[in-house]
C-alpha positions, 0 to 999 in steps of 0.5 A, a space after each residue: 303350839 308354835 310361837 312367833 318371835 322378833 329379834 331386833 333393837 329395843 326401839 323396834 321390839 317395844 310393843 311387840 310383846 304386847 301382841 303376843 310375840 316373844 322378843 329378843 333385844 339385841 345390842 351387839 353381834 354376840 346378842 344377835 347370835 345368842 337370840 338366833 340360837 335361842 330361837 332355834 331351840 325355842 319351838 318358834 314357827 316364825 322369827 322376824 329379824 330386823 334388816 340391820 341385825 340380819 347381816 350379823 347372823 346370816 350365816 346361822 340362819 342359812 345353816 338352819 334352812 335345812 330345818 322346817 322351822 323356824 322360818 326366819 323373815 327379814 323385816 324393816 326396823 323402826 328406822 325404815 327399810 334398807 331394802 335387804 328384806 325386799 331383795 331377799 324375798 325377790 331372790 327366794 321367789 326367783 329361785 322358787 319359780 325361775 322369774 321375778 314376778 314380784 318386783 319387776 316393773 312393768 315395761 322393763 326387763 331384767 336384762 
């Protein structure tokens, strides 16, 4: 059975283990790299990575895209959103279907 994981700072991951998620507490870049590597080897289906951690490990996650699993998803942390997750989602949708249908404001074009 596949697992779900969360990589983030201690304040953000607190409580998620009670929901059945495997959590990886990250305090620095080395910890972030180790957490992603553990997730890649750990039989995970989905791994959530907080927006503030993602830039530190983006290169590892990009390299892992050729694998079907795990799927890495960027989420806000307990301090709120930086907009990175939304931007990534928009780019993936545009790449998949050729147009921004999710976040385009009505009446505006992407000129």
